[in-house]
C-alpha positions as CSV (number, residue, x, y, z in Angstrom):
1,X,-39.2,17.4,-16.2
2,X,-42.3,19.5,-16.9
3,X,-45.9,18.2,-16.9
4,X,-46.0,18.7,-20.7
5,X,-42.6,17.2,-21.4
6,X,-42.7,14.6,-24.2
7,X,-41.9,11.3,-22.5
8,X,-41.5,8.1,-24.6
9,X,-42.1,4.8,-22.7
10,X,-40.7,1.9,-24.6
11,X,-42.6,-1.2,-23.6
12,X,-45.6,0.8,-22.3
13,X,-47.9,-2.3,-22.5
14,X,-45.7,-4.5,-20.4
15,X,-45.6,-5.1,-16.6
16,X,-43.3,-2.3,-15.8
17,X,-43.9,0.1,-18.7
18,X,-47.7,0.1,-18.1
19,X,-47.2,0.8,-14.4
20,X,-44.8,3.7,-15.2
21,X,-47.2,5.1,-17.8
22,X,-50.1,5.0,-15.2
23,X,-47.9,6.6,-12.5
24,X,-46.9,9.5,-14.7
25,X,-50.4,10.0,-15.9
26,X,-51.7,10.0,-12.3
27,X,-49.1,12.6,-11.4
28,X,-50.4,14.9,-14.2
29,X,-47.9,14.3,-17.0
30,X,-49.9,14.8,-20.2
31,X,-47.5,14.1,-23.1
32,X,-46.8,10.4,-22.9
33,X,-45.8,8.5,-26.0
34,X,-46.1,4.7,-26.5
35,X,-46.0,2.3,-29.4
36,X,-47.1,-1.4,-29.5
37,X,-44.7,-3.9,-31.0
38,X,-47.0,-4.0,-34.1
39,X,-46.6,-0.3,-34.4
40,X,-42.8,-0.1,-33.8
41,X,-40.4,-3.1,-33.8
42,X,-37.6,-2.0,-31.6
43,X,-35.3,-4.6,-33.2
44,X,-35.6,-2.6,-36.5
45,X,-33.0,0.2,-36.3
46,X,-34.5,2.0,-39.4
47,X,-38.0,2.0,-37.8
48,X,-36.6,3.2,-34.5
49,X,-34.7,6.1,-36.2
50,X,-37.8,7.1,-38.1
51,X,-39.8,7.1,-34.8
52,X,-37.3,9.4,-33.1
53,X,-37.1,11.7,-36.1
54,X,-40.8,12.1,-36.1
55,X,-41.6,12.3,-32.4
56,X,-38.5,13.9,-30.9
57,X,-39.0,12.8,-27.3
58,X,-37.4,14.8,-24.5
59,X,-37.3,11.9,-22.0
60,X,-37.1,8.1,-22.6
61,X,-37.9,5.2,-20.3
62,X,-36.5,2.0,-21.7
63,X,-38.8,-0.7,-20.2
64,X,-39.0,-2.8,-23.3
65,X,-37.1,-6.1,-23.2
66,X,-37.2,-9.8,-24.1
67,X,-38.0,-11.3,-20.7
68,X,-38.9,-14.7,-19.2
69,X,-38.5,-17.1,-16.4
70,X,-35.8,-19.7,-15.8
71,X,-37.1,-22.2,-18.4
72,X,-37.3,-19.6,-21.2
73,X,-33.9,-18.0,-20.3
74,X,-32.2,-21.4,-20.4
75,X,-34.0,-22.6,-23.6
76,X,-33.9,-19.5,-25.8
77,X,-30.4,-18.2,-24.9
78,X,-29.6,-16.7,-28.3
79,X,-32.9,-14.8,-28.4
80,X,-32.4,-13.3,-24.9
81,X,-28.9,-11.9,-25.6
82,X,-29.5,-10.9,-29.3
83,X,-32.9,-9.2,-28.9
84,X,-32.1,-7.3,-25.8
85,X,-28.7,-6.0,-27.1
86,X,-30.5,-4.9,-30.3
87,X,-33.3,-3.1,-28.5
88,X,-30.9,-1.3,-26.2
89,X,-28.5,-0.4,-29.1
90,X,-31.4,1.1,-31.1
91,X,-33.2,3.0,-28.3
92,X,-30.1,4.3,-26.5
93,X,-28.4,5.2,-29.7
94,X,-31.3,7.2,-31.1
95,X,-31.8,8.9,-27.7
96,X,-28.2,10.1,-28.0
97,X,-28.5,11.2,-31.6
98,X,-31.7,13.1,-30.8
99,X,-30.5,14.9,-27.7
100,X,-32.8,13.2,-25.2
101,X,-32.5,15.1,-21.9
102,X,-32.7,12.1,-19.7
103,X,-33.1,8.3,-20.2
104,X,-34.0,5.7,-17.6
105,X,-32.7,2.2,-18.5
106,X,-34.4,-0.8,-16.7
107,X,-32.2,-3.9,-16.1
108,X,-32.5,-6.7,-13.6
109,X,-30.7,-7.9,-10.5
110,X,-29.7,-11.0,-12.4
111,X,-26.7,-8.9,-13.6
112,X,-25.0,-9.9,-10.3
113,X,-22.7,-12.9,-9.8
114,X,-24.3,-16.1,-8.7
115,X,-22.2,-16.2,-5.5
116,X,-22.3,-12.4,-4.7
117,X,-22.2,-11.5,-1.0
118,X,-25.7,-10.9,0.4
119,X,-27.5,-8.6,0.4
120,X,-26.1,-7.5,-3.0
121,X,-24.7,-4.0,-3.3
122,X,-24.2,-2.3,-6.6
123,X,-20.4,-2.8,-6.2
124,X,-20.8,-6.5,-6.7
125,X,-21.2,-6.1,-10.4
126,X,-18.6,-8.1,-12.5
127,X,-16.8,-9.5,-9.4
128,X,-17.3,-13.2,-10.2
129,X,-19.2,-15.6,-12.6
130,X,-22.9,-15.2,-13.4
131,X,-25.7,-17.7,-12.9
132,X,-25.5,-20.0,-15.9
133,X,-29.3,-20.3,-16.6
134,X,-29.8,-16.6,-17.3
135,X,-26.3,-15.6,-18.3
136,X,-27.2,-14.3,-21.8
137,X,-29.9,-12.0,-20.5
138,X,-27.6,-10.8,-17.7
139,X,-24.8,-10.0,-20.1
140,X,-27.2,-8.0,-22.3
141,X,-28.4,-6.0,-19.4
142,X,-24.8,-5.4,-18.2
143,X,-24.0,-4.1,-21.6
144,X,-27.0,-1.7,-21.5
145,X,-25.9,-0.4,-18.1
146,X,-22.4,0.1,-19.3
147,X,-23.6,1.8,-22.4
148,X,-25.5,4.4,-20.3
149,X,-22.5,4.9,-18.0
150,X,-20.2,5.3,-21.0
151,X,-22.3,7.8,-22.9
152,X,-22.5,9.8,-19.6
153,X,-18.8,9.8,-19.1
154,X,-17.9,10.6,-22.8
155,X,-20.7,12.9,-23.8
156,X,-22.1,14.3,-20.6
157,X,-25.5,12.7,-21.1
158,X,-27.9,11.9,-18.2
159,X,-28.8,8.2,-18.6
160,X,-29.6,6.3,-15.4
161,X,-29.7,2.6,-15.0
162,X,-31.9,0.9,-12.4
163,X,-31.8,-2.8,-11.5
164,X,-35.2,-4.0,-10.2
165,X,-35.5,-7.2,-8.3
166,X,-38.2,-9.8,-9.2
167,X,-41.3,-7.9,-10.3
168,X,-44.9,-8.8,-10.3
169,X,-48.2,-7.0,-10.7
170,X,-50.9,-5.9,-13.1
171,X,-50.3,-6.8,-16.8
172,X,-48.0,-9.6,-15.7
173,X,-47.2,-12.5,-18.1
174,X,-49.1,-15.7,-17.2
175,X,-47.8,-17.8,-20.1
176,X,-46.5,-20.9,-18.4
177,X,-43.5,-21.3,-20.7
178,X,-42.3,-17.7,-20.5
179,X,-43.6,-16.2,-17.2
180,X,-41.6,-15.5,-14.1
181,X,-41.9,-17.6,-11.0
182,X,-44.7,-15.8,-9.1
183,X,-47.3,-15.3,-11.9
184,X,-46.5,-18.8,-13.2
185,X,-47.1,-20.3,-9.7
186,X,-50.3,-18.4,-9.3
187,X,-51.7,-19.7,-12.6
188,X,-50.5,-23.3,-12.0
189,X,-52.0,-23.2,-8.5
190,X,-55.3,-21.8,-9.9
191,X,-55.5,-24.5,-12.5
192,X,-54.5,-27.2,-10.0
193,X,-57.3,-26.0,-7.7
194,X,-59.8,-26.1,-10.5
195,X,-58.6,-29.6,-11.5
196,X,-58.7,-30.8,-7.9
197,X,-62.3,-29.7,-7.7
198,X,-63.1,-31.2,-11.2
199,X,-64.2,-27.8,-12.4
200,X,-63.6,-28.3,-16.2
201,X,-65.8,-25.4,-17.2
202,X,-63.6,-22.9,-15.5
203,X,-60.4,-24.7,-16.8
204,X,-61.8,-24.4,-20.3
205,X,-62.6,-20.7,-19.8
206,X,-59.1,-20.1,-18.6
207,X,-57.5,-21.9,-21.5
208,X,-59.9,-20.2,-24.0
209,X,-58.7,-16.7,-22.9
210,X,-55.0,-17.8,-22.5
211,X,-54.2,-21.0,-24.5
212,X,-51.0,-22.9,-23.6
213,X,-49.0,-24.4,-26.4
214,X,-52.0,-24.2,-28.7
215,X,-54.3,-26.0,-26.3
216,X,-57.5,-24.0,-25.6
217,X,-60.9,-24.6,-24.1
218,X,-62.0,-26.3,-27.3
219,X,-59.6,-29.2,-26.9
220,X,-60.8,-32.6,-25.5
221,X,-60.7,-33.4,-21.8
222,X,-57.8,-35.9,-22.4
223,X,-55.8,-33.3,-24.3
224,X,-56.3,-30.7,-21.6
225,X,-55.4,-33.1,-18.8
226,X,-52.2,-34.2,-20.8
227,X,-51.2,-30.5,-21.1
228,X,-51.8,-29.8,-17.4
229,X,-49.8,-32.9,-16.4
230,X,-46.9,-31.7,-18.6
231,X,-46.7,-28.6,-16.3
232,X,-46.9,-30.6,-13.1
233,X,-50.6,-30.1,-12.6
234,X,-52.4,-33.3,-11.5
235,X,-55.8,-34.1,-10.1
236,X,-54.6,-34.3,-6.4
237,X,-51.2,-32.6,-6.4
238,X,-49.1,-29.8,-7.9
239,X,-45.5,-30.4,-8.8
240,X,-43.2,-27.4,-8.9
241,X,-39.7,-27.0,-10.2
242,X,-36.6,-27.3,-8.0
243,X,-36.2,-27.8,-4.3
244,X,-38.2,-24.8,-3.1
245,X,-35.1,-23.7,-1.1
246,X,-33.9,-20.7,-3.1
247,X,-34.6,-17.3,-1.5
248,X,-36.2,-14.5,-3.6
249,X,-37.1,-10.9,-3.2
250,X,-40.3,-9.6,-4.9
251,X,-41.4,-6.0,-5.7
252,X,-44.9,-4.9,-6.7
253,X,-44.7,-3.4,-10.2
254,X,-46.5,-0.2,-9.2
255,X,-44.0,0.3,-6.5
256,X,-41.3,-0.1,-9.1
257,X,-43.0,2.5,-11.3
258,X,-43.2,4.9,-8.4
259,X,-39.4,4.5,-7.7
260,X,-38.7,5.0,-11.4
261,X,-40.7,8.2,-11.6
262,X,-39.0,9.4,-8.4
263,X,-35.6,8.9,-10.0
264,X,-36.7,10.5,-13.3
265,X,-37.8,13.6,-11.5
266,X,-35.2,14.0,-8.8
267,X,-31.9,12.1,-9.5
268,X,-29.2,12.8,-12.1
269,X,-26.0,11.0,-13.1
270,X,-24.0,13.6,-11.2
271,X,-25.7,12.6,-8.0
272,X,-24.5,9.0,-8.5
273,X,-21.0,9.1,-10.0
274,X,-19.1,10.0,-6.9
275,X,-15.6,11.5,-6.8
276,X,-13.4,8.5,-7.7
277,X,-11.3,8.7,-10.8
278,X,-12.6,5.4,-12.1
279,X,-16.4,5.9,-12.3
280,X,-18.4,2.7,-12.2
281,X,-21.4,1.0,-10.6
282,X,-23.6,4.2,-10.8
283,X,-26.7,2.1,-11.3
284,X,-29.4,1.8,-8.5
285,X,-30.9,-1.4,-7.1
286,X,-34.7,-1.2,-6.7
287,X,-36.2,-3.7,-4.3
288,X,-37.7,-4.3,-0.9
289,X,-34.6,-5.6,0.9
290,X,-36.7,-8.5,2.1
291,X,-36.8,-12.2,1.0
292,X,-38.6,-15.4,1.3
293,X,-38.1,-19.0,0.1
294,X,-39.8,-20.3,-3.1
295,X,-41.4,-22.9,-0.8
296,X,-42.8,-20.2,1.5
297,X,-44.0,-18.3,-1.6
298,X,-45.9,-21.4,-2.8
299,X,-47.7,-21.8,0.5
300,X,-48.7,-18.2,0.6
301,X,-50.2,-18.5,-2.9
302,X,-51.8,-21.8,-1.8
303,X,-53.5,-20.0,1.1
304,X,-54.7,-17.1,-1.1
305,X,-56.2,-19.4,-3.8
306,X,-57.5,-21.9,-1.3
307,X,-55.9,-24.9,-2.9
308,X,-56.4,-28.2,-0.9
309,X,-54.1,-30.5,-2.9
310,X,-50.5,-31.4,-2.1
311,X,-47.5,-29.5,-3.3
312,X,-44.5,-31.6,-4.4
313,X,-41.1,-30.4,-5.5
314,X,-39.1,-31.8,-8.5
315,X,-35.5,-31.4,-7.3
316,X,-34.2,-32.7,-10.7
317,X,-35.1,-29.3,-12.2
318,X,-32.8,-26.3,-11.7
319,X,-33.1,-24.0,-8.8
320,X,-31.2,-21.1,-10.3
321,X,-29.3,-18.8,-8.0
322,X,-29.9,-19.8,-4.4
323,X,-30.1,-16.3,-3.0
324,X,-30.4,-12.9,-4.7
325,X,-31.3,-10.2,-2.1
326,X,-30.8,-6.5,-3.0
327,X,-29.1,-4.1,-0.8
328,X,-31.3,-1.0,-1.2
329,X,-29.4,1.4,1.0
330,X,-28.6,3.6,-2.1
331,X,-32.2,3.7,-3.1
332,X,-33.3,4.6,0.5
333,X,-30.7,7.3,0.6
334,X,-32.2,8.8,-2.5
335,X,-35.6,9.2,-0.8
336,X,-37.7,6.2,-1.8
337,X,-39.0,3.2,0.1
338,X,-41.5,0.5,-1.1
339,X,-45.1,0.3,0.1
340,X,-46.6,-3.1,-0.9
341,X,-45.6,-6.2,1.1
342,X,-45.7,-9.7,-0.5
343,X,-48.9,-10.9,1.3
344,X,-50.9,-8.0,0.1
345,X,-49.3,-8.2,-3.4
346,X,-50.2,-11.9,-4.0
347,X,-53.9,-11.2,-3.1
348,X,-54.0,-8.1,-5.4
349,X,-52.4,-10.0,-8.3
350,X,-54.7,-13.1,-8.0
351,X,-57.7,-10.8,-7.9
352,X,-56.4,-9.0,-11.1
353,X,-55.9,-12.4,-12.8
354,X,-59.4,-13.6,-11.9
355,X,-61.0,-10.4,-13.3
356,X,-59.3,-11.0,-16.7
357,X,-59.0,-14.7,-17.1
């Protein structure tokens, strides 16, 4: 991959795509291509074909996806499987038809079975049932992984699939209905802290920049309080989903970007496929190999924000998979190790949020 190679990053405005874009730019890559959703709808196969016909990218990073937390995954099941399959079909298909030299496909560690042995190795894929709440998304990502693997085996392409753990960082999604657990918890705790201190001016400022279900800073006090209560945010306590017992691993998005660029530059499918007759599980877990409970995460965020209220847990709500720790031995053997630990990352993300909202 040369410094002037034409590199298309699908999803370049998102959490991971923007981090990969910045990482490549900082490393001196000068020919990066990105399109917003308004400029290119990746669900539209005709539009995607026209884009590839026009731009002829040499390398592709498929970071675009329909993503969300446990609530969104369990509620919009059809959207998660249909849209992700369609995006993958269009981008990977056109990459093949246009002779792209290398493609990096980003999935998720939710592809692994709910009861997979911990820490989860790449070989655990398809060995037992998935977690129900995110099964449609997981199946779509497994299909994308297998599509890359199958093109490589049949046509000799160089498509590599990476499976990051839970990601967080700059350009994260703080929409309380669709965000993942860590950014959602940061925003809930921030709003709970403002409500605890009766600071309605800052609550209104937050909602004005990032409305929730149509409620903005222009709504009445009662309407705002009703909205906050519906998300477990009360005047003297914050109620969070589940028991707080599940263990989770978190990776700073800029670390994920650095791992992705390392793999793009240095690793090929031939390095991963091994010598077995039946080639499978050539994907790479990307994570820290470290975990903490959701409850411990909440108290770390509480300390960073300085929230003085009580935290309560609604155990009637689903926990999701109880444990989902990556085995990152393959990643380490390929020459990459993460840098940002969770305590530093929480502080960095909250600072980023305050500067924008």
